[in-house]
PATORGU-579864 format. One record per atom (N, C-alpha, C, O, CB): atom name; residue in three letters; x, y, z. Coordinates in Angstrom, 2 decimals, always signed. Last residue first. Glycine has a CB too. Layout:
N
- name, resn, east, north, up
- CA, ala, X, Y, Z
...
***
This chain:
78
- name, resn, east, north, up
- N, lys, +5.86, +37.70, +1.16
- CA, lys, +5.13, +38.85, +0.61
- C, lys, +4.48, +38.52, -0.71
- O, lys, +3.83, +39.37, -1.30
- CB, lys, +6.06, +40.02, +0.44
- N, glu, +7.40, +35.62, +1.93
- CA, glu, +6.10, +35.76, +2.58
- C, glu, +5.26, +36.86, +1.98
- O, glu, +4.06, +36.94, +2.26
- CB, glu, +6.28, +36.02, +4.04
- N, leu, +9.83, +35.94, +0.71
- CA, leu, +8.95, +34.86, +0.24
- C, leu, +7.53, +35.00, +0.78
- O, leu, +6.57, +34.55, +0.15
- CB, leu, +9.51, +33.50, +0.64
- N, ala, +11.22, +37.80, +2.14
- CA, ala, +10.58, +38.24, +0.90
- C, ala, +9.62, +37.19, +0.34
- O, ala, +8.71, +37.52, -0.43
- CB, ala, +11.64, +38.58, -0.13
- N, asp, +12.39, +36.27, +4.14
- CA, asp, +11.27, +37.15, +4.49
- C, asp, +10.50, +37.61, +3.24
- O, asp, +9.29, +37.78, +3.29
- CB, asp, +11.78, +38.37, +5.27
- N, val, +14.46, +35.10, +2.65
- CA, val, +13.41, +34.27, +3.25
- C, val, +12.18, +35.12, +3.55
- O, val, +11.05, +34.72, +3.24
- CB, val, +13.92, +33.58, +4.55
- N, leu, +15.97, +37.37, +2.03
- CA, leu, +15.43, +36.53, +0.96
- C, leu, +14.28, +35.67, +1.47
- O, leu, +13.26, +35.52, +0.80
- CB, leu, +16.54, +35.64, +0.36
- N, lys, +16.65, +38.21, +4.60
- CA, lys, +15.80, +39.08, +3.77
- C, lys, +15.20, +38.31, +2.60
- O, lys, +14.06, +38.56, +2.21
- CB, lys, +16.61, +40.28, +3.25
- N, gln, +18.37, +36.18, +5.33
- CA, gln, +17.08, +36.27, +6.02
- C, gln, +16.13, +37.16, +5.23
- O, gln, +14.93, +36.90, +5.19
- CB, gln, +17.27, +36.83, +7.45
- N, leu, +20.54, +36.84, +3.76
- CA, leu, +19.81, +35.62, +3.44
- C, leu, +18.44, +35.62, +4.11
- O, leu, +17.46, +35.14, +3.54
- CB, leu, +20.62, +34.38, +3.89
- N, pro, +21.38, +39.22, +5.03
- CA, pro, +20.85, +39.29, +3.66
- C, pro, +20.11, +38.02, +3.24
- O, pro, +19.16, +38.09, +2.47
- CB, pro, +21.99, +39.54, +2.68
- N, glu, +21.98, +38.03, +7.68
- CA, glu, +21.00, +39.11, +7.48
- C, glu, +20.50, +39.20, +6.04
- O, glu, +19.29, +39.26, +5.83
- CB, glu, +21.62, +40.43, +7.88
- N, lys, +24.00, +36.03, +7.32
- CA, lys, +22.66, +35.71, +7.81
- C, lys, +21.64, +36.79, +7.45
- O, lys, +20.55, +36.48, +6.96
- CB, lys, +22.69, +35.51, +9.31
- N, ile, +26.31, +37.34, +6.63
- CA, ile, +25.67, +36.45, +5.65
- C, ile, +24.22, +36.19, +6.04
- O, ile, +23.33, +36.14, +5.19
- CB, ile, +26.45, +35.11, +5.55
- N, ser, +26.88, +38.83, +8.83
- CA, ser, +27.00, +39.49, +7.52
- C, ser, +26.44, +38.64, +6.39
- O, ser, +26.13, +39.15, +5.32
- CB, ser, +28.46, +39.81, +7.23
- N, gly, +26.65, +37.03, +10.93
- CA, gly, +25.62, +38.06, +10.73
- C, gly, +25.67, +38.71, +9.37
- O, gly, +24.65, +39.10, +8.82
- CB, gly, +25.74, +39.10, +11.79
- N, phe, +29.07, +35.63, +10.77
- CA, phe, +27.81, +34.96, +10.48
- C, phe, +26.71, +35.96, +10.17
- O, phe, +25.93, +35.76, +9.24
- CB, phe, +27.39, +34.07, +11.66
- N, gly, +31.83, +37.32, +9.28
- CA, gly, +30.91, +37.15, +10.39
- C, gly, +29.61, +36.50, +9.93
- O, gly, +29.10, +36.78, +8.85
- CB, gly, +30.62, +38.49, +11.04
- N, val, +34.21, +35.42, +7.40
- CA, val, +33.31, +36.57, +7.55
- C, val, +32.37, +36.28, +8.71
- O, val, +32.15, +35.12, +9.08
- CB, val, +32.51, +36.85, +6.22
- N, thr, +35.81, +33.29, +6.44
- CA, thr, +36.31, +34.26, +7.43
- C, thr, +35.52, +35.57, +7.42
- O, thr, +36.07, +36.67, +7.44
- CB, thr, +37.78, +34.56, +7.16
- N, lys, +34.78, +31.23, +5.12
- CA, lys, +35.06, +32.42, +4.32
- C, lys, +35.60, +33.56, +5.17
- O, lys, +35.83, +34.67, +4.67
- CB, lys, +33.79, +32.87, +3.59
- N, thr, +34.30, +29.46, +7.15
- CA, thr, +35.30, +29.08, +6.15
- C, thr, +35.67, +30.26, +5.27
- O, thr, +36.77, +30.30, +4.71
- CB, thr, +34.78, +27.94, +5.28
- N, thr, +32.28, +30.88, +8.51
- CA, thr, +33.57, +30.65, +9.16
- C, thr, +34.64, +30.32, +8.14
- O, thr, +35.77, +30.82, +8.23
- CB, thr, +33.45, +29.52, +10.19
- N, ala, +30.19, +30.69, +6.67
- CA, ala, +30.72, +32.01, +7.04
- C, ala, +32.11, +31.88, +7.67
- O, ala, +33.00, +32.67, +7.38
- CB, ala, +29.76, +32.73, +8.02
- N, tyr, +29.78, +27.92, +6.75
- CA, tyr, +30.22, +28.56, +5.50
- C, tyr, +30.85, +29.92, +5.82
- O, tyr, +31.91, +30.26, +5.30
- CB, tyr, +29.02, +28.73, +4.51
- N, glu, +28.81, +27.67, +9.33
- CA, glu, +30.08, +27.03, +8.99
- C, glu, +30.65, +27.64, +7.70
- O, glu, +31.86, +27.86, +7.59
- CB, glu, +29.89, +25.49, +8.82
- N, lys, +26.37, +29.01, +9.03
- CA, lys, +27.37, +29.52, +9.97
- C, lys, +28.75, +28.95, +9.67
- O, lys, +29.75, +29.66, +9.74
- CB, lys, +26.97, +29.19, +11.42
- N, ile, +25.06, +27.32, +7.32
- CA, ile, +25.38, +28.67, +6.86
- C, ile, +26.46, +29.28, +7.75
- O, ile, +27.35, +29.98, +7.27
- CB, ile, +24.11, +29.56, +6.85
- N, leu, +26.17, +23.98, +7.07
- CA, leu, +25.57, +25.03, +7.89
- C, leu, +25.98, +26.39, +7.33
- O, leu, +27.13, +26.58, +6.93
- CB, leu, +25.99, +24.89, +9.38
- N, met, +25.64, +21.96, +4.22
- CA, met, +26.56, +22.78, +5.03
- C, met, +25.76, +23.82, +5.83
- O, met, +24.83, +24.43, +5.33
- CB, met, +27.62, +23.48, +4.13
- N, asn, +24.08, +20.66, +2.47
- CA, asn, +23.97, +20.25, +3.87
- C, asn, +24.89, +21.04, +4.80
- O, asn, +24.91, +20.82, +6.01
- CB, asn, +24.29, +18.77, +3.99
- N, ser, +24.80, +21.60, -0.03
- CA, ser, +23.54, +22.09, +0.55
- C, ser, +23.37, +21.69, +2.02
- O, ser, +22.59, +22.31, +2.73
- CB, ser, +22.37, +21.56, -0.25
- N, asp, +27.99, +22.79, -0.61
- CA, asp, +27.20, +21.59, -0.29
- C, asp, +25.96, +22.02, +0.46
- O, asp, +26.04, +22.73, +1.46
- CB, asp, +28.04, +20.56, +0.55
- N, pro, +27.50, +26.20, -1.83
- CA, pro, +28.30, +25.07, -1.33
- C, pro, +27.42, +23.84, -1.14
- O, pro, +26.23, +23.87, -1.49
- CB, pro, +29.00, +25.44, +0.02
- N, leu, +26.85, +28.00, -4.70
- CA, leu, +26.23, +27.35, -3.56
- C, leu, +27.11, +26.19, -3.10
- O, leu, +27.44, +25.31, -3.89
- CB, leu, +24.80, +26.84, -3.93
- N, lys, +29.42, +30.36, -5.48
- CA, lys, +28.61, +29.21, -5.84
- C, lys, +28.02, +28.60, -4.58
- O, lys, +28.62, +28.69, -3.50
- CB, lys, +29.43, +28.16, -6.63
- N, asp, +29.09, +33.78, -4.36
- CA, asp, +29.83, +32.54, -4.50
- C, asp, +28.87, +31.46, -5.00
- O, asp, +27.65, +31.64, -4.95
- CB, asp, +30.51, +32.11, -3.15
- N, ser, +27.78, +35.89, -3.03
- CA, ser, +28.83, +36.15, -4.04
- C, ser, +29.73, +34.94, -4.26
- O, ser, +30.95, +35.05, -4.34
- CB, ser, +29.68, +37.35, -3.62
- N, ile, +25.60, +35.54, -1.50
- CA, ile, +26.89, +35.17, -0.88
- C, ile, +28.07, +35.42, -1.82
- O, ile, +29.22, +35.19, -1.45
- CB, ile, +26.87, +33.70, -0.45
- N, thr, +23.64, +36.47, -3.29
- CA, thr, +23.76, +37.06, -1.95
- C, thr, +25.11, +36.76, -1.31
- O, thr, +25.70, +37.63, -0.66
- CB, thr, +22.65, +36.55, -1.05
- N, lys, +23.92, +34.81, -5.47
- CA, lys, +24.12, +36.25, -5.64
- C, lys, +24.38, +36.91, -4.28
- O, lys, +25.22, +37.79, -4.16
- CB, lys, +22.90, +36.89, -6.33
- N, glu, +23.25, +32.37, -4.30
- CA, glu, +24.59, +32.57, -4.85
- C, glu, +24.89, +34.05, -5.04
- O, glu, +26.02, +34.49, -4.79
- CB, glu, +24.74, +31.83, -6.18
- N, ile, +20.56, +32.85, -3.67
- CA, ile, +21.53, +32.55, -2.59
- C, ile, +22.94, +32.85, -3.08
- O, ile, +23.73, +33.50, -2.39
- CB, ile, +21.41, +31.06, -2.13
- N, asp, +19.54, +33.20, -6.22
- CA, asp, +19.46, +34.30, -5.26
- C, asp, +20.43, +34.10, -4.10
- O, asp, +21.04, +35.06, -3.62
- CB, asp, +18.03, +34.45, -4.74
- N, lys, +19.96, +30.70, -7.35
- CA, lys, +20.65, +31.86, -7.94
- C, lys, +20.62, +33.06, -7.00
- O, lys, +21.56, +33.85, -6.98
- CB, lys, +20.02, +32.24, -9.28
- N, lys, +18.23, +29.13, -5.78
- CA, lys, +19.68, +28.91, -5.73
- C, lys, +20.42, +30.14, -6.25
- O, lys, +21.41, +30.57, -5.65
- CB, lys, +20.07, +27.66, -6.56
- N, lys, +15.52, +30.70, -4.10
- CA, lys, +16.15, +30.26, -5.34
- C, lys, +17.67, +30.18, -5.19
- O, lys, +18.30, +31.03, -4.56
- CB, lys, +15.79, +31.19, -6.48
- N, val, +13.74, +29.34, -1.49
- CA, val, +14.66, +30.42, -1.85
- C, val, +15.42, +29.90, -3.07
- O, val, +15.91, +28.77, -3.05
- CB, val, +15.64, +30.82, -0.65
- N, glu, +12.10, +27.30, -0.60
- CA, glu, +11.94, +27.78, -1.97
- C, glu, +12.67, +29.09, -2.26
- O, glu, +12.28, +29.85, -3.14
- CB, glu, +10.48, +27.96, -2.27
- N, leu, +12.69, +26.02, +1.63
- CA, leu, +11.74, +27.12, +1.79
- C, leu, +11.43, +27.79, +0.45
- O, leu, +10.62, +28.72, +0.37
- CB, leu, +12.29, +28.16, +2.78
- N, asp, +14.67, +24.39, +0.64
- CA, asp, +13.37, +23.78, +0.98
- C, asp, +12.28, +24.83, +1.19
- O, asp, +11.10, +24.58, +0.95
- CB, asp, +13.49, +22.92, +2.24
- N, leu, +16.74, +26.23, +0.54
- CA, leu, +16.19, +25.71, -0.72
- C, leu, +14.82, +25.08, -0.49
- O, leu, +13.92, +25.22, -1.32
- CB, leu, +17.16, +24.67, -1.33
- N, leu, +17.16, +26.50, +3.28
- CA, leu, +16.76, +27.67, +2.48
- C, leu, +16.13, +27.22, +1.17
- O, leu, +15.11, +27.77, +0.75
- CB, leu, +17.98, +28.59, +2.20
- N, glu, +17.93, +23.89, +3.86
- CA, glu, +16.71, +24.42, +4.47
- C, glu, +16.23, +25.67, +3.73
- O, glu, +15.03, +25.87, +3.57
- CB, glu, +16.94, +24.74, +5.95
- N, lys, +20.35, +23.78, +2.52
- CA, lys, +19.23, +22.95, +2.07
- C, lys, +17.91, +23.46, +2.63
- O, lys, +16.89, +23.45, +1.94
- CB, lys, +19.45, +21.48, +2.47
- N, phe, +22.00, +25.33, +4.07
- CA, phe, +21.58, +25.87, +2.78
- C, phe, +20.40, +25.07, +2.22
- O, phe, +19.55, +25.63, +1.53
- CB, phe, +22.74, +25.87, +1.78
- N, thr, +20.88, +25.09, +7.51
- CA, thr, +21.67, +24.68, +6.36
- C, thr, +21.17, +25.38, +5.09
- O, thr, +20.08, +25.94, +5.06
- CB, thr, +21.62, +23.14, +6.18
- N, thr, +21.15, +26.39, +10.78
- CA, thr, +20.40, +26.37, +9.52
- C, thr, +21.34, +26.00, +8.37
- O, thr, +22.46, +26.52, +8.27
- CB, thr, +19.72, +27.74, +9.25
- N, asn, +22.25, +26.81, +13.25
- CA, asn, +22.18, +25.43, +12.77
- C, asn, +21.37, +25.29, +11.48
- O, asn, +20.96, +24.18, +11.13
- CB, asn, +21.58, +24.55, +13.85
- N, gly, +22.05, +29.52, +13.77
- CA, gly, +23.38, +28.94, +13.60
- C, gly, +23.37, +27.52, +13.07
- O, gly, +24.36, +27.07, +12.51
- CB, gly, +24.09, +28.97, +14.90
- N, his, +19.15, +30.44, +11.82
- CA, his, +19.88, +30.31, +13.08
- C, his, +21.25, +29.71, +12.78
- O, his, +21.56, +29.42, +11.62
- CB, his, +19.10, +29.42, +14.12
- N, ile, +16.63, +32.18, +10.18
- CA, ile, +17.95, +31.57, +10.06
- C, ile, +18.66, +31.62, +11.40
- O, ile, +18.76, +32.67, +12.04
- CB, ile, +18.79, +32.28, +8.97
- N, thr, +13.27, +31.40, +10.28
- CA, thr, +14.30, +32.27, +10.83
- C, thr, +15.63, +31.53, +10.76
- O, thr, +15.75, +30.40, +11.22
- CB, thr, +13.97, +32.69, +12.29
- N, lys, +11.33, +29.70, +9.68
- CA, lys, +11.69, +30.63, +8.63
- C, lys, +12.73, +31.64, +9.11
- O, lys, +13.03, +32.62, +8.42
- CB, lys, +10.46, +31.35, +8.13
- N, glu, +10.61, +28.34, +11.86
- CA, glu, +11.46, +27.61, +10.92
- C, glu, +11.89, +28.51, +9.76
- O, glu, +12.72, +28.11, +8.95
- CB, glu, +10.74, +26.38, +10.39
- N, ser, +8.90, +30.10, +13.04
- CA, ser, +10.17, +29.88, +13.70
- C, ser, +11.14, +29.14, +12.78
- O, ser, +12.35, +29.29, +12.91
- CB, ser, +9.98, +29.11, +15.00
- N, asn, +6.59, +29.95, +11.40
- CA, asn, +7.47, +31.13, +11.33
- C, asn, +8.82, +30.92, +11.99
- O, asn, +9.81, +31.50, +11.55
- CB, asn, +6.79, +32.31, +11.96
- N, asp, +6.37, +26.57, +10.08
- CA, asp, +5.91, +27.71, +10.88
- C, asp, +6.96, +28.82, +10.85
- O, asp, +8.06, +28.64, +10.34
- CB, asp, +5.62, +27.28, +12.35
- N, ile, +5.43, +24.64, +7.43
- CA, ile, +6.57, +25.35, +8.01
- C, ile, +6.04, +26.54, +8.80
- O, ile, +5.36, +27.41, +8.25
- CB, ile, +7.58, +25.82, +6.91
- N, lys, +4.09, +21.48, +7.13
- CA, lys, +3.79, +22.90, +7.26
- C, lys, +4.95, +23.56, +7.99
- O, lys, +5.39, +23.10, +9.05
- CB, lys, +2.44, +23.14, +8.00
- N, lys, +4.99, +19.04, +4.90
- CA, lys, +5.23, +19.58, +6.24
- C, lys, +4.92, +21.07, +6.22
- O, lys, +5.44, +21.81, +5.39
- CB, lys, +6.69, +19.33, +6.70
- N, his, +2.80, +17.13, +3.09
- CA, his, +3.67, +18.30, +3.06
- C, his, +3.78, +18.85, +4.47
- O, his, +2.77, +19.10, +5.14
- CB, his, +3.14, +19.38, +2.07
- N, leu, +2.85, +13.66, +3.02
- CA, leu, +2.26, +14.86, +3.60
- C, leu, +3.26, +15.99, +3.52
- O, leu, +4.43, +15.81, +3.84
- CB, leu, +1.81, +14.62, +5.07
- N, leu, +2.22, +11.13, +0.82
- CA, leu, +3.25, +12.05, +1.32
- C, leu, +2.57, +13.30, +1.82
- O, leu, +1.79, +13.93, +1.10
- CB, leu, +4.30, +12.38, +0.22
- N, lys, +0.60, +8.14, +1.58
- CA, lys, +0.48, +9.51, +1.09
- C, lys, +1.61, +10.34, +1.68
- O, lys, +1.90, +10.27, +2.87
- CB, lys, -0.89, +10.12, +1.46
- N, glu, +1.92, +4.95, +0.71
- CA, glu, +1.61, +5.97, +1.72
- C, glu, +1.50, +7.33, +1.06
- O, glu, +2.21, +7.63, +0.10
- CB, glu, +2.69, +6.00, +2.82
- N, lys, +0.58, +2.13, -0.90
- CA, lys, +1.36, +3.36, -1.00
- C, lys, +0.94, +4.36, +0.06
- O, lys, -0.25, +4.58, +0.28
- CB, lys, +1.21, +3.99, -2.39
- N, met, +0.84, -1.19, +0.00
- CA, met, +0.00, +0.00, +0.00
- C, met, +0.89, +1.25, +0.00
- O, met, +1.82, +1.38, +0.80
- CB, met, -0.96, +0.00, +1.23
***
């Protein structure tokens, strides 16, 4: 018997980027890959990479990446 796939409802707390947020989670929220790449001025890294870890590898502050990416997420609600 085939199971029905249920779409997970995403609440507002899941739409906030935290230190444990991955690039895959942004993609799952339907943020476009090209928008992420434009925002970080780089190719999309491994989608399972934490955004915070990416910031560390690029020696930039997490906030300097988090804030513009959060704006992309927030724009989805409009």
